[in-house]
TIRO-2110 file (N, C-alpha, C; in Angstrom, 1 decimal):
// TIRO-2110
-17.6, -44.4, -34.1, N, 1, A
-19.0, -44.0, -34.5, CA, 1, A
-19.2, -42.5, -34.6, C, 1, A
-19.8, -42.3, -35.7, N, 2, A
-20.0, -40.9, -36.1, CA, 2, A
-21.1, -40.2, -35.1, C, 2, A
-20.9, -39.0, -35.0, N, 3, A
-21.8, -38.1, -34.1, CA, 3, A
-22.5, -37.1, -35.0, C, 3, A
-23.8, -37.1, -35.0, N, 4, A
-24.6, -36.0, -35.7, CA, 4, A
-25.2, -35.1, -34.8, C, 4, A
-25.1, -33.8, -35.1, N, 5, A
-25.6, -32.8, -34.1, CA, 5, A
-26.0, -31.7, -35.0, C, 5, A
-27.1, -31.0, -34.6, N, 6, A
-27.6, -29.7, -35.1, CA, 6, A
-28.2, -28.7, -34.1, C, 6, A
-28.2, -27.4, -34.5, N, 7, A
-28.6, -26.5, -33.6, CA, 7, A
-29.3, -25.3, -34.6, C, 7, A
-30.2, -24.6, -34.0, N, 8, A
-30.7, -23.4, -34.8, CA, 8, A
-30.6, -22.2, -33.9, C, 8, A
-30.6, -21.1, -34.7, N, 9, A
-30.5, -19.8, -33.9, CA, 9, A
-31.0, -18.7, -35.0, C, 9, A
-31.6, -17.6, -34.3, N, 10, A
-32.0, -16.4, -35.1, CA, 10, A
-30.9, -15.4, -34.9, C, 10, A
-30.3, -14.8, -35.9, N, 11, A
-29.4, -13.7, -35.8, CA, 11, A
-30.0, -12.4, -36.4, C, 11, A
-29.9, -11.3, -35.7, N, 12, A
-30.4, -10.1, -36.2, CA, 12, A
-29.4, -9.5, -37.2, C, 12, A
-29.3, -10.2, -38.3, N, 13, A
-28.4, -9.6, -39.5, CA, 13, A
-28.9, -10.3, -40.7, C, 13, A
-28.4, -9.9, -41.8, N, 14, A
-28.8, -10.4, -43.0, CA, 14, A
-27.9, -11.6, -43.3, C, 14, A
-28.4, -12.4, -44.3, N, 15, A
-27.3, -13.6, -44.7, CA, 15, A
-26.0, -13.1, -45.1, C, 15, A
-26.1, -12.0, -45.9, N, 16, A
-24.8, -11.4, -46.2, CA, 16, A
-23.8, -11.0, -45.2, C, 16, A
-24.4, -10.4, -44.0, N, 17, A
-23.7, -10.0, -43.0, CA, 17, A
-23.0, -11.2, -42.3, C, 17, A
-23.9, -12.2, -42.1, N, 18, A
-23.4, -13.5, -41.5, CA, 18, A
-22.3, -14.1, -42.3, C, 18, A
-22.5, -14.4, -43.8, N, 19, A
-21.5, -14.9, -44.5, CA, 19, A
-20.2, -14.2, -44.5, C, 19, A
-20.2, -12.9, -44.4, N, 20, A
-19.0, -12.1, -44.2, CA, 20, A
-18.2, -12.5, -43.1, C, 20, A
-18.9, -12.7, -42.0, N, 21, A
-18.1, -13.3, -40.8, CA, 21, A
-17.6, -14.7, -41.1, C, 21, A
-18.4, -15.6, -41.6, N, 22, A
-17.9, -16.9, -41.9, CA, 22, A
-16.9, -17.0, -42.9, C, 22, A
-16.7, -16.2, -43.9, N, 23, A
-15.8, -16.1, -44.8, CA, 23, A
-14.4, -15.5, -44.3, C, 23, A
-14.6, -14.7, -43.3, N, 24, A
-13.4, -14.0, -42.6, CA, 24, A
-12.8, -15.2, -41.6, C, 24, A
-12.4, -16.2, -42.2, N, 25, A
-12.2, -17.6, -41.4, CA, 25, A
-10.9, -17.3, -40.6, C, 25, A
-9.8, -16.4, -41.1, N, 26, A
-8.9, -16.1, -40.2, CA, 26, A
-9.0, -15.6, -38.9, C, 26, A
-10.2, -15.0, -38.7, N, 27, A
-10.5, -14.3, -37.4, CA, 27, A
-11.3, -15.5, -36.5, C, 27, A
-11.5, -16.6, -36.9, N, 28, A
-12.1, -17.6, -36.1, CA, 28, A
-11.7, -17.9, -34.7, C, 28, A
-10.2, -18.0, -34.5, N, 29, A
-9.7, -18.0, -33.2, CA, 29, A
-10.1, -16.9, -32.3, C, 29, A
-10.5, -15.8, -32.8, N, 30, A
-10.9, -14.6, -31.9, CA, 30, A
-12.3, -15.0, -31.2, C, 30, A
-13.1, -15.8, -31.9, N, 31, A
-14.4, -16.0, -31.3, CA, 31, A
-14.7, -17.5, -31.1, C, 31, A
-13.9, -18.3, -31.5, N, 32, A
-14.1, -19.9, -31.1, CA, 32, A
-13.0, -20.4, -30.3, C, 32, A
-13.3, -20.7, -29.2, N, 33, A
-12.3, -21.2, -28.1, CA, 33, A
-11.5, -22.5, -28.5, C, 33, A
-12.2, -23.1, -29.5, N, 34, A
-11.9, -24.4, -30.0, CA, 34, A
-10.5, -24.3, -31.0, C, 34, A
-10.5, -23.1, -31.6, N, 35, A
-9.7, -22.9, -32.9, CA, 35, A
-8.4, -22.3, -32.2, C, 35, A
-7.3, -23.1, -32.4, N, 36, A
-6.1, -22.5, -32.0, CA, 36, A
-5.3, -21.8, -33.2, C, 36, A
-5.4, -22.3, -34.4, N, 37, A
-4.8, -21.7, -35.6, CA, 37, A
-5.8, -22.0, -36.7, C, 37, A
-5.7, -21.0, -37.6, N, 38, A
-6.5, -21.1, -38.9, CA, 38, A
-5.6, -20.5, -40.1, C, 38, A
-5.4, -21.3, -41.2, N, 39, A
-4.6, -20.7, -42.2, CA, 39, A
-5.4, -21.1, -43.5, C, 39, A
-5.6, -20.1, -44.4, N, 40, A
-6.4, -20.2, -45.7, CA, 40, A
-5.2, -20.7, -46.8, C, 40, A
-5.5, -22.0, -47.2, N, 41, A
-4.6, -22.6, -48.2, CA, 41, A
-4.9, -22.1, -49.6, C, 41, A
-6.2, -22.0, -49.8, N, 42, A
-6.7, -21.7, -51.3, CA, 42, A
-7.9, -21.0, -51.0, C, 42, A
-8.2, -20.0, -52.1, N, 43, A
-9.4, -19.2, -52.2, CA, 43, A
-10.1, -19.4, -53.6, C, 43, A
-11.3, -19.2, -53.6, N, 44, A
-12.1, -19.4, -54.8, CA, 44, A
-11.8, -18.2, -55.7, C, 44, A
-12.4, -18.1, -56.9, N, 45, A
-12.4, -17.0, -57.8, CA, 45, A
-12.8, -15.6, -57.2, C, 45, A
-13.7, -15.6, -56.2, N, 46, A
-14.3, -14.6, -55.5, CA, 46, A
-13.5, -14.1, -54.2, C, 46, A
-12.5, -14.9, -53.9, N, 47, A
-11.6, -14.6, -52.8, CA, 47, A
-12.1, -15.4, -51.5, C, 47, A
-13.1, -16.2, -51.6, N, 48, A
-13.7, -16.9, -50.4, CA, 48, A
-12.7, -18.1, -50.0, C, 48, A
-12.6, -18.6, -48.9, N, 49, A
-11.7, -19.6, -48.5, CA, 49, A
-12.3, -20.9, -49.2, C, 49, A
-11.5, -21.6, -49.8, N, 50, A
-12.1, -23.0, -50.4, CA, 50, A
-11.3, -24.2, -49.8, C, 50, A
-10.1, -23.9, -49.2, N, 51, A
-9.4, -24.9, -48.5, CA, 51, A
-8.6, -24.4, -47.3, C, 51, A
-8.6, -24.9, -46.1, N, 52, A
-8.0, -24.4, -44.9, CA, 52, A
-7.2, -25.5, -44.2, C, 52, A
-6.4, -25.0, -43.4, N, 53, A
-5.7, -25.8, -42.4, CA, 53, A
-6.1, -25.2, -41.0, C, 53, A
-6.6, -26.0, -40.1, N, 54, A
-6.9, -25.5, -38.8, CA, 54, A
-6.5, -26.4, -37.8, C, 54, A
-6.1, -25.9, -36.6, N, 55, A
-5.6, -26.6, -35.4, CA, 55, A
-6.8, -26.3, -34.4, C, 55, A
-7.4, -27.4, -34.0, N, 56, A
-8.4, -27.3, -32.9, CA, 56, A
-8.2, -28.1, -31.7, C, 56, A
-8.8, -27.7, -30.8, N, 57, A
-8.6, -28.4, -29.4, CA, 57, A
-10.0, -28.4, -28.7, C, 57, A
-10.6, -29.6, -28.7, N, 58, A
-12.0, -29.8, -28.1, CA, 58, A
-11.9, -30.9, -27.1, C, 58, A
-12.4, -30.7, -25.8, N, 59, A
-12.3, -31.4, -24.6, CA, 59, A
-11.0, -32.1, -24.4, C, 59, A
-10.0, -31.3, -24.6, N, 60, A
-8.6, -31.7, -24.5, CA, 60, A
-7.9, -32.4, -25.5, C, 60, A
-8.6, -32.7, -26.6, N, 61, A
-8.1, -33.4, -27.8, CA, 61, A
-7.7, -32.4, -28.9, C, 61, A
-6.4, -32.5, -29.1, N, 62, A
-5.9, -31.4, -30.2, CA, 62, A
-5.9, -32.3, -31.6, C, 62, A
-6.3, -31.5, -32.7, N, 63, A
-6.2, -32.1, -34.0, CA, 63, A
-5.8, -31.0, -35.0, C, 63, A
-5.1, -31.5, -35.9, N, 64, A
-4.8, -30.5, -37.1, CA, 64, A
-5.6, -31.2, -38.3, C, 64, A
-6.5, -30.4, -38.8, N, 65, A
-7.3, -30.6, -39.9, CA, 65, A
-7.1, -29.9, -41.2, C, 65, A
-7.5, -30.4, -42.3, N, 66, A
-7.5, -29.7, -43.6, CA, 66, A
-8.9, -29.8, -44.0, C, 66, A
-9.5, -28.8, -44.4, N, 67, A
-10.9, -28.7, -44.8, CA, 67, A
-11.2, -28.1, -46.3, C, 67, A
-12.2, -28.7, -46.9, N, 68, A
-12.6, -28.2, -48.1, CA, 68, A
-13.8, -27.5, -48.0, C, 68, A
-13.9, -26.1, -48.3, N, 69, A
-15.2, -25.4, -47.9, CA, 69, A
-16.0, -25.1, -49.3, C, 69, A
-17.2, -25.1, -49.1, N, 70, A
-18.2, -25.1, -50.4, CA, 70, A
-19.2, -24.0, -50.0, C, 70, A
-19.5, -23.2, -51.0, N, 71, A
-20.4, -22.2, -50.8, CA, 71, A
-21.7, -22.8, -51.6, C, 71, A
-22.9, -22.6, -50.8, N, 72, A
-24.2, -23.1, -51.3, CA, 72, A
-25.0, -21.8, -51.5, C, 72, A
-26.0, -21.9, -52.3, N, 73, A
-27.0, -20.6, -52.6, CA, 73, A
-27.7, -20.2, -51.2, C, 73, A
-27.7, -21.0, -50.2, N, 74, A
-28.4, -20.7, -48.9, CA, 74, A
-27.5, -20.8, -47.7, C, 74, A
-26.0, -20.8, -48.0, N, 75, A
-25.1, -20.9, -46.8, CA, 75, A
-23.7, -21.3, -47.2, C, 75, A
-23.1, -22.0, -46.4, N, 76, A
-21.7, -22.5, -46.5, CA, 76, A
-21.5, -23.8, -45.7, C, 76, A
-20.7, -24.6, -46.1, N, 77, A
-20.4, -25.8, -45.6, CA, 77, A
-18.8, -26.2, -45.8, C, 77, A
-18.5, -27.4, -45.2, N, 78, A
-17.2, -27.9, -45.3, CA, 78, A
-17.2, -29.4, -45.2, C, 78, A
-16.0, -30.0, -45.8, N, 79, A
-15.8, -31.5, -45.6, CA, 79, A
-14.4, -31.6, -45.1, C, 79, A
-14.1, -32.6, -44.4, N, 80, A
-12.8, -33.0, -43.9, CA, 80, A
-11.9, -33.6, -45.1, C, 80, A
-10.8, -33.1, -45.4, N, 81, A
-9.9, -33.6, -46.3, CA, 81, A
-9.0, -34.6, -45.6, C, 81, A
-8.5, -34.2, -44.4, N, 82, A
-7.6, -35.1, -43.6, CA, 82, A
-7.4, -34.4, -42.2, C, 82, A
-7.2, -35.5, -41.3, N, 83, A
-7.0, -35.1, -39.9, CA, 83, A
-6.4, -36.2, -39.2, C, 83, A
-5.7, -36.0, -38.1, N, 84, A
-5.3, -37.2, -37.2, CA, 84, A
-6.3, -37.9, -36.4, C, 84, A
-7.3, -37.0, -35.8, N, 85, A
-8.2, -37.6, -34.9, CA, 85, A
-9.7, -37.8, -35.4, C, 85, A
-9.8, -37.6, -36.7, N, 86, A
-11.1, -37.8, -37.3, CA, 86, A
-11.0, -38.6, -38.7, C, 86, A
-12.2, -39.4, -38.8, N, 87, A
-12.2, -40.2, -40.1, CA, 87, A
-12.9, -39.2, -41.2, C, 87, A
-13.9, -38.5, -40.7, N, 88, A
-14.7, -37.6, -41.5, CA, 88, A
-15.3, -36.5, -40.7, C, 88, A
-15.7, -35.4, -41.4, N, 89, A
-16.4, -34.4, -40.9, CA, 89, A
-17.2, -33.7, -41.9, C, 89, A
-18.4, -33.5, -41.7, N, 90, A
-19.3, -32.7, -42.7, CA, 90, A
-20.0, -31.7, -41.9, C, 90, A
-20.1, -30.4, -42.3, N, 91, A
-20.8, -29.5, -41.7, CA, 91, A
-21.2, -28.4, -42.6, C, 91, A
-22.4, -27.8, -42.2, N, 92, A
-23.1, -26.9, -43.1, CA, 92, A
-24.0, -25.8, -42.3, C, 92, A
-23.8, -24.6, -42.5, N, 93, A
-24.7, -23.6, -42.1, CA, 93, A
-25.7, -23.4, -43.3, C, 93, A
-27.0, -23.3, -42.8, N, 94, A
-28.1, -22.9, -43.8, CA, 94, A
-28.7, -21.7, -43.3, C, 94, A
-28.8, -20.7, -44.1, N, 95, A
-29.3, -19.3, -43.9, CA, 95, A
-30.5, -19.1, -44.5, C, 95, A
-31.6, -18.7, -43.7, N, 96, A
-32.9, -18.4, -44.3, CA, 96, A
-33.3, -17.1, -43.7, C, 96, A
-33.4, -16.0, -44.6, N, 97, A
-33.9, -14.7, -44.3, CA, 97, A
-35.2, -14.7, -43.6, C, 97, A
-35.3, -13.9, -42.4, N, 98, A
-36.6, -13.8, -41.8, CA, 98, A
-36.8, -12.3, -41.3, C, 98, A
-37.4, -11.6, -42.3, N, 99, A
-37.6, -10.1, -42.0, CA, 99, A
-36.2, -9.4, -41.8, C, 99, A
-35.9, -8.8, -40.8, N, 100, A
-34.7, -8.0, -40.5, CA, 100, A
-33.6, -9.1, -40.0, C, 100, A
-33.9, -10.3, -39.7, N, 101, A
-33.0, -11.2, -39.1, CA, 101, A
-32.8, -12.4, -40.0, C, 101, A
-32.1, -13.4, -39.7, N, 102, A
-31.7, -14.6, -40.4, CA, 102, A
-31.9, -15.9, -39.4, C, 102, A
-32.6, -16.9, -40.0, N, 103, A
-32.5, -18.1, -39.2, CA, 103, A
-31.5, -18.9, -39.7, C, 103, A
-30.6, -19.4, -38.7, N, 104, A
-29.4, -20.0, -39.0, CA, 104, A
-29.5, -21.4, -38.4, C, 104, A
-29.3, -22.5, -39.3, N, 105, A
-29.3, -23.9, -38.8, CA, 105, A
-27.8, -24.3, -39.2, C, 105, A
-27.3, -25.0, -38.2, N, 106, A
-25.9, -25.5, -38.2, CA, 106, A
-26.1, -27.0, -38.0, C, 106, A
-25.6, -27.8, -38.9, N, 107, A
-25.6, -29.2, -38.9, CA, 107, A
-24.1, -29.8, -39.0, C, 107, A
-23.8, -30.7, -38.2, N, 108, A
-22.3, -31.3, -38.2, CA, 108, A
-22.4, -32.8, -38.0, C, 108, A
-21.6, -33.5, -38.7, N, 109, A
-21.3, -34.9, -38.5, CA, 109, A
-19.8, -35.2, -38.3, C, 109, A
-19.5, -35.7, -37.2, N, 110, A
-18.0, -36.0, -37.1, CA, 110, A
-17.9, -37.4, -36.8, C, 110, A
-16.8, -38.1, -37.4, N, 111, A
-16.5, -39.4, -37.1, CA, 111, A
-15.0, -39.5, -36.5, C, 111, A
-14.9, -39.6, -35.2, N, 112, A
-13.6, -39.6, -34.6, CA, 112, A
-12.9, -41.0, -34.9, C, 112, A
-11.4, -41.0, -34.9, N, 113, A
-10.9, -42.2, -35.3, CA, 113, A
-10.7, -43.1, -34.0, C, 113, A
-10.8, -42.5, -32.8, N, 114, A
-10.7, -43.4, -31.6, CA, 114, A
-12.1, -43.2, -30.9, C, 114, A
-12.6, -44.3, -30.2, N, 115, A
-13.7, -44.3, -29.5, CA, 115, A
-13.4, -43.4, -28.2, C, 115, A
-14.4, -42.4, -28.0, N, 116, A
-14.5, -41.6, -26.8, CA, 116, A
-15.6, -41.9, -25.9, C, 116, A
-15.3, -41.7, -24.6, N, 117, A
-16.5, -41.8, -23.7, CA, 117, A
-17.6, -40.8, -24.1, C, 117, A
-18.9, -41.3, -23.8, N, 118, A
-20.1, -40.5, -24.4, CA, 118, A
-20.2, -39.2, -23.6, C, 118, A
-19.7, -39.1, -22.4, N, 119, A
-19.7, -37.8, -21.7, CA, 119, A
-18.7, -36.9, -22.3, C, 119, A
-17.6, -37.3, -22.8, N, 120, A
-16.6, -36.3, -23.6, CA, 120, A
-17.3, -35.9, -24.9, C, 120, A
-17.9, -36.9, -25.6, N, 121, A
-18.6, -36.5, -26.8, CA, 121, A
-19.6, -35.5, -26.6, C, 121, A
-20.6, -35.7, -25.6, N, 122, A
-21.5, -34.8, -25.2, CA, 122, A
-21.0, -33.4, -25.0, C, 122, A
-20.0, -33.3, -24.1, N, 123, A
-19.5, -32.0, -23.7, CA, 123, A
-18.8, -31.2, -25.0, C, 123, A
-18.0, -32.1, -25.8, N, 124, A
-17.5, -31.6, -27.0, CA, 124, A
-18.6, -31.0, -27.8, C, 124, A
-19.5, -31.8, -28.2, N, 125, A
-20.6, -31.4, -29.0, CA, 125, A
-21.4, -30.1, -28.5, C, 125, A
-21.6, -30.1, -27.2, N, 126, A
-22.3, -28.9, -26.7, CA, 126, A
-21.5, -27.7, -26.9, C, 126, A
-20.1, -27.7, -26.6, N, 127, A
-19.3, -26.6, -26.7, CA, 127, A
-19.2, -26.1, -28.3, C, 127, A
-19.1, -27.1, -29.1, N, 128, A
-19.0, -26.9, -30.6, CA, 128, A
-20.2, -26.2, -31.1, C, 128, A
-21.5, -26.7, -30.7, N, 129, A
-22.7, -26.0, -31.2, CA, 129, A
-23.0, -24.8, -30.6, C, 129, A
-22.4, -24.6, -29.2, N, 130, A
-22.7, -23.3, -28.7, CA, 130, A
-21.7, -22.2, -29.5, C, 130, A
-20.6, -22.6, -29.8, N, 131, A
-19.7, -21.7, -30.6, CA, 131, A
-20.3, -21.5, -31.9, C, 131, A
-20.7, -22.4, -32.6, N, 132, A
-21.1, -22.5, -34.0, CA, 132, A
-22.4, -21.6, -34.1, C, 132, A
-23.3, -21.4, -33.1, N, 133, A
-24.3, -20.6, -33.1, CA, 133, A
-24.4, -19.4, -32.3, C, 133, A
-24.4, -19.4, -31.0, N, 134, A
-24.2, -18.3, -30.1, CA, 134, A
-22.9, -17.5, -30.2, C, 134, A
-21.8, -18.1, -30.5, N, 135, A
-20.6, -17.5, -30.8, CA, 135, A
-20.6, -16.7, -32.1, C, 135, A
-21.2, -17.3, -33.0, N, 136, A
-21.3, -16.8, -34.4, CA, 136, A
-22.3, -15.6, -34.2, C, 136, A
-23.3, -15.6, -33.6, N, 137, A
-24.3, -14.6, -33.3, CA, 137, A
-23.5, -13.4, -32.7, C, 137, A
-22.7, -13.6, -31.6, N, 138, A
-22.2, -12.6, -30.9, CA, 138, A
-21.0, -11.9, -31.8, C, 138, A
-20.3, -12.6, -32.7, N, 139, A
-19.4, -12.1, -33.5, CA, 139, A
-20.0, -11.3, -34.7, C, 139, A
-21.2, -11.8, -35.3, N, 140, A
-21.9, -11.1, -36.3, CA, 140, A
-22.3, -9.6, -35.7, C, 140, A
-22.9, -9.6, -34.6, N, 141, A
-23.5, -8.4, -33.9, CA, 141, A
-22.4, -7.5, -33.6, C, 141, A
-21.1, -8.1, -33.1, N, 142, A
-20.1, -7.1, -32.9, CA, 142, A
-19.5, -6.5, -34.2, C, 142, A
-19.3, -7.4, -35.1, N, 143, A
-18.9, -6.7, -36.5, CA, 143, A
-19.9, -5.8, -37.1, C, 143, A
-21.2, -6.0, -36.9, N, 144, A
-22.1, -5.2, -37.4, CA, 144, A
-22.2, -3.8, -36.8, C, 144, A
-22.0, -3.7, -35.4, N, 145, A
-21.9, -2.7, -34.7, CA, 145, A
-20.6, -1.8, -35.0, C, 145, A
-19.5, -2.4, -35.5, N, 146, A
-18.3, -1.8, -35.8, CA, 146, A
-17.4, -1.7, -34.7, C, 146, A
END
């Protein structure tokens, strides 16, 4: 059964500053506890990641996944190409400028291959959403500070 989650946050940075962190995908293991390894397999004409291999571990379940990344006019997203523990995954960051800050909405849908107890799904989703928003905010502010 697919799990749909979303979370919103405001980050004191421009969309360009936030995208710079999101495009620097090789540093993801530095600020995302779930990411064990990240490798860029392909880049687009502007040097942004377009296909990656990632090893993640969430609530004790490890998975190696390959993702296709897409840049949108208002953010970035990805789709699962293949993984052992998931049938599908769709995620997207939508960035909306708000004065000197940016409103960030993160949406994700994951369909695991094996049924998991609901408490594990809730715990995994909570950690993932916290990293995708609060973790991103902390990383953006750290990079912005220098």
